[in-house]
N, C-alpha and C positions, 0 to 999 in steps of 0.2 A: 505493500499500500504506499502511496506516495507521501511523505512525511507531512507535507502542508495539510492533506485531508485527515491524517491521523491526529495531527495538533487541532485541526480546525480552528486554525488562526484566522480570525476576521478582523482587519486592523481598524475597522471605523463601523458605526451603526448608522444606518440609515433610518431617516424618520419621514413622516409625511411632509410634503411641503406645504407651506401656509396657503390660506386661502387667497386668490389673487386679489390685489387692491384695484378698486374702482379709480380711473383717472379722468380729468376734465379733458375731453377731445373736441377739437374743431370740427363738427359733424359734416360742414360743408366740404371741407379738403383734407379733412383726417391728418392736421398738421399740428405738431407739438415742437415747441421750441425750448431749448435750456440756456444757462447761463453761458457767456463767453469766458474762456479759460486766459491765462496770461502766460503760459510758460512756453519757453523757446524751445525749437528744434535744434539739435545740433547741426552747424552748417559745415563740419569737418566731416572728413572721412565719406566722401559721397563720390558718385559715379554718373557717368553719361547714361541716359536712357538710349539704347540703340533700337527698341523695338517699338517705339511709339513716337512721342514728340522728342525727338533726338537733339533738340538745341537746350533742352532742359537738365537738370540735376535733380537727383532724389536721394534723399538721406536714408544710408542703410540703418541708421538706428535714431532713437529720440536722444534728448539731452539727459533723461534720467530714466530709472527703471519704471518709475510710476507712469510716464509719460508713454512709454513703448509698450512692447509685448515680450512674455517670458517664453522660452521654450522649455518644457519639462523633459528633459533627456532621461525618461526612466530606465533605470537600470544600465545605462551607457557607461561604460568605463571612462575614466579620466582621459586616458589615451585615445579612445574613439572620439570624445569630443573635442579634444585638441586637433585629431586629424580631419574633423569636418567643420572646423571653425570657417574656412571660407565659403563653405555652402550655406551655413548657419547665418552667417554675415549676408550674404546675396538674398536670404529668404526674410532679411528685415528685422531679425530678434535683437533686441537690446540687451536681454541677459538670458543666461541659461541657467536652468535648477538642476542640480545633481540630487542622485539619490542619497541616503545618508552615508556619511563617510566614517562613523565611528567603528571602531572594530566590533564585528558581530559574530553571532553564533554561527559555525560552519555546520550546515544541515544537509541531510542526504549525501554524506561524504563528499560534499563539496559540488555534486552535480550541478551543471550549470542551465539544466531545463529550465526555461523561463518561468515557471509555475513556482519555482523555488525562491522567488523575489521577496518572499515573505520574510526571509532571515536576514535582509538589510535591514529591516525594522526590529532586530532582537539583538541590542548592543550587549556586549560583554564587558565592555570598559569605556573609557574616555580616550583611548588612544587613537590616533587618526589614521585611516588606511584600514581597507578591508579586501577580502579575497575576490570581491564583486566588481567594485569601483577602481581599486589600485592602492598605491602607497601615498603617503604624504609629499614625498618628494614629487611624484607624479602629478599630484594635485598642486603643487606650487608652481611646476612647469606649464601646467593647463592655465591658471590664473595669469600668469605672466604672458603666455602667448595670446590669450583672449584680450588682453588690453592693446595689444598690437591691431586687432580688429574693432576696437571701440565695444567690445561685448564684455559684459560683467557676469560674475559668477556668483549664484544663491545656492547656498547649501541647505539641503534638508535635515534639521536636527532633531533627534529622538531623546526627549528630556524627560519624559513622564514614566519611563518603565524600562527595564533590562529584559532579558529573556526570559523563559518561563522558568527555569530551574536555575538559581544563582550558584548553584555548584558548578556550572559550566561558565561562570564569569570569570574574570582574571583578576588576580592579586586581591586588593582590598575590596573589590566589589562582590567578593564572595561573602563578605560580613554583614549579618542579617541587621546590623544598625543603619543601613541605609534605607531600609524599606518598611513600609507599613506590613502589619500582618497579612499573610497570605489568605485573603478572603476574596471571592468573585463578586461581581455585580449582582445584586439581587432585584433592585428596582430601578431601570433605566430612565426614570422620569424623576428621580432624586438626585440632586446636587451631591448630597454628601456621598452616595455610593457611587456616582460617576467619577467625582474626584479623588476618593480616598480608597478605592478597592480596585483589585487586579482587573484589567481590561482583557477578556478572553483570555485570562491564564498567564498574562505577561505580568512579571512581579513589579509591583507599583513602589516607586521610589517615594520615601518620606520626603515631599518636596517642601514642607515646613522648615526642615532642618537647615540653619544659617550655613552650615558649614559645607552643604550640597550645594547651595546658592553659589558660594565662592567658588567651588570647584567647575560648576558650570560656567560662571563668568570667565575663568581662566581659560577654559577650552574654547570658549566662544571667541575670546580676544587672540588665541592662538590662531583659530582658523582666519581671523580677519587679517592677522599679521602674515599668514600664508597667502593672502591675495584675495579672499572673498569679500563680495560687496554687500552681502545681505543673507538672510535666512527665512526658512520655512520652519515653522514649529509644528511638528506632528503631533497630533491628539492634544492640541492647546487647551480645549474646552475641558479636558481632564486634570488639568492642573489650577488649582483653586486660585481665586483673586483676593487680593487683601481684605476686602470687606465680607467674604463668605462667612457666615455667623460661627463662632467657635473653632473653626478650621482655617481660617484665612491665613495668608502668608504674604511676606514680601519678596516671594520668588520671581514675579513678572517684573516688578520695579528694579531689582537689582540686576537680573541677567540681562535685560534689555540694554543696560548701558555698556554695551560691548564695542561700540564705536563704528558698527555698519549703518550703511544708509538705508537700507531698505528691509523691513522685518514684517512677516505676516503669521497669523496663527490659523491653523486648520480648524475651523468651526463646522461641523456638519451640523446644519442648523436643526433645533429642536427645542422642547420646552425649558431645557437646561441650559442651552448655550450662552445665554446672557450676552448677546450680540453687542449691544450697545456698550456694556459695560467693559468688554475685552477690547473694544474698538477705541478705547479711551487711553489704551496702551501700546497698541499695534494695529496694523492692518489685520483684516480678517477675510475669510473664504465666503463667498455668497453662493452657497451650495444650492439654495432654492432656485435662485435665478438660473442656474444650469439646467435644473429639472424642469423649469418653465420652458427653455429655449428647447429642451428634448421633446416636451410634449407640443411646442410650436410647430417644429419641424415634422413630426410624425403626423399631425393632422393638416400640415400644407397650409397654416394660417400664420402669416406675419402681419396681422393687423396692429397697427400702432399701439392701440390701447393694450393688446395682450403683450406685446413685448417691451413696451417703455420702460415701465418702473422695475427697479432692482428691489428684491425682497429685504425686509426689515427697515428699522429706522435710522439705518447708519448713513451717513454721507458717503456718496460714491468713491470718492475720492480715497476712501479708507477701504476699499474692496478689491479682492482678487477675485476674477470670474473666469469660468471655463464652460466649454460645451460638455466635456467630460474630463475627469480626473482619474488618477491611478485608483482612486477609493470606490468609483462606480464602475471601472473598467475591470480591474484585476482581481476583486474579491470574489467570493464563491457564488454570490447571487447573479453575477454576471450582468448587472443592470443595464449597462450601455453597450455591452459587446455587439448587440445585433446591428448597430448603426454602420451604416454604410458610409463609404467615402465621399459618396455624392451628398448625403445629409450632412455630414460633418463639415464640408467645405462651406455650404451655404450656410449653416448656423454660425461657423467661424466668422464668415463675412459680416454677419449681423452684429455679433459680438465686438470684433476687433476694429470695425469702420466708425464706431461710436466715439463719443468724446471721453466719456467718464469710465472710471475703474481701470485696474490693470489687468489685461486678459492674459491667460496662460493657455498655451496650446501643449496637450497632452500628446507625447509621442507613443504610439503603441507598438508592441512587438513587431518586428518586421512581418508582413503578411497576416497579422492576427485581425480577428473581427470582422463584422459584416457576414458574410456567408462561410467565412473561415474559421478554424477554432481559436478559441482564446488566446491559447499560447501553441502556435504551430511548432512541431518538432523540430523545424530549421532554426527556429528564433532561439538563441542563446543569451543568457545574461552577459553584460558587457558589451554586447554588439549595437550598432546602430539600429534605430527604430525604423518602423515604417516609413519610406519616402514621402509620405503625405505632407509632411512639416514643410516641406520645400516645394510643394505644389506651385504652379504659377498664379493660381487664382488667390492661394493663401499668402505667398510672398507678395503680391501686388496689393492685398488688402494691409498687410503689414507695413508696406512702406507708404501706402496712403494714409495710415494712421499717422506715422512718423512726420509726414510731411504737413499735416494739418492740425498740430497741437495747438496752434493759434485760433483756432477757428469754431464758432458756434456749432451748435448740432440741431438739425431738424428732420423729424422723421415724417414720412408721407406715404400712403398708399394712393398711387396714382389712379384717379378717377374712382376712387373707392374700392379698388380691386385689391383684396387680402392677400392674394398670391403673389403680389410684386411689393417690394418695399424699396423704397429710396431713402437713402441716409446722405443728406446734405449737410456739408461743411462749409458754413457761410456761403460766400459766392466763389469759392476757389474750386472746390471739390465735391464729388458725388459717387458714391457706391450704389449700385442697383442691383436687388436680389430678385431672380425670376425663379418662381418656385413651379411655375407651369411645365408640362411636359410637351408644349409646342411654341414656336415663335410667339412674340408678344411686339405688337407694333405700338411703341410707346408714343404718346403725344399727351404731354402733360405740363401743368404749371411747374416751375422750378426757380429756386434762387440763384442757380449757377449762372455765372456771367456769360453773356452773349458769346458765341464763337463756336468753330469747328473742333472737335473732340475725338480722338482716337481712344480706344480703349485699351487699358494698360495690360489687360489679360490676353486679348486676342486683338491684335493691332489693325487686323482688317477690318473691324467693326468701326464705322463712322457714326457720329452724333452731331446734331446741330441745335443750338440754342439761339432762339431769334425772339426777342421782344418777351423774354420771360416764359418761354414755352421751350420744351425739348422734345425732339422727333427722332426716332431711329428705331432698329428693330433688336429687341433682345432675343438671343439664342434660347432654347429650352434648357431648363435647369441650370442657370447661368448667373455667374458673378461679373457685373461690368464696373471698372473703376475709370472714372474719368477727372481728369484734372490738366491743367496746363503747367 
């Protein structure tokens, strides 16, 4: 029996999404506008566009992680990421998120079958480097080389727990003093249980211990010194906040002072996740919005009032968003595995072309998902993921986002058609998503400046804007990216 199944390790818990919030929509043209941002795009490290408007330049990346997009290089090794940096840059990513880099439990005799990814999330010490991602020296080399491409590195940090049996830990981490009593979560709706007990058998660390705070802080500072620019905190909602009654701690205020520029916590949203409260300390994941996007693409309905609002009462600038993540792809319930590349590209265009939040693109195992197995036998831990991350439409939307960081956002269903969504960014740019299975003759009001435009995804497509109306033909199930 595969050890993953034997241990039944599921690293996150899914909860039902919140009920959709009603929004005020202009019923005549279904247009909603949001505030203007004032952040700048990095004007360095650009290339000539040779497949569209060849007199313009396009930014490979945004000026900050927050403004750009993140590639989640799920279970890629440091050396693989380093090798693929030119392609990652060309695809318009501002940052790359690695898998956990702490020393981890070597399960299944080190078999690199992709289903064994769960062992990355079972630390045995705070040493840097493991058999899946590589050594600390290789991590330093990756960070150094990434800077040459204008790309920043985010590290997935596992701070809530160790592996299932502390006898498998290394050195001092075998000592029971570091852990809560070995009790499993009985009530997933109870904050105390969720924050103070073992998550699916993984030994819960006593995160109230100030000595542990300092050890974590020291490790994070070391990783920053090695070249990291930020962190994703695994199972963040399972670590208490300072004001949790009778069991609160100064863990988060302490460890977040590590000197990195971008930090966010994994909060799979439910009744215990306290989204607003965590967002006072760090950015958080908007997992329910991802579920909303999946539901929207499944029903072929990108109506403005369905996709506009991000879940929760948290400022969008504090949110990290995704179509899917390793939490809903790689776990045993296979929540998003069925999604085809076609659906992923269309939903990604909606997410990444917008102004707010920081989108994360999850790199599936090579050849995985859709009509294929979750973990194809040919997909190995440490290898490059599926090439969808560098698809032409994905890259075009990423670069569109980098180029449009100054601009307002405006969402529009042309002529009330909810199978077509226009995402206008001021008067400079426009991304159009056509969910139809046939050509669509576009003739719509637009904010885009008058002129002739080539599609940055498929340059043979021409569009004209005259006197505030755009005309042209959208190909079936397509993404169109327009800007001069």
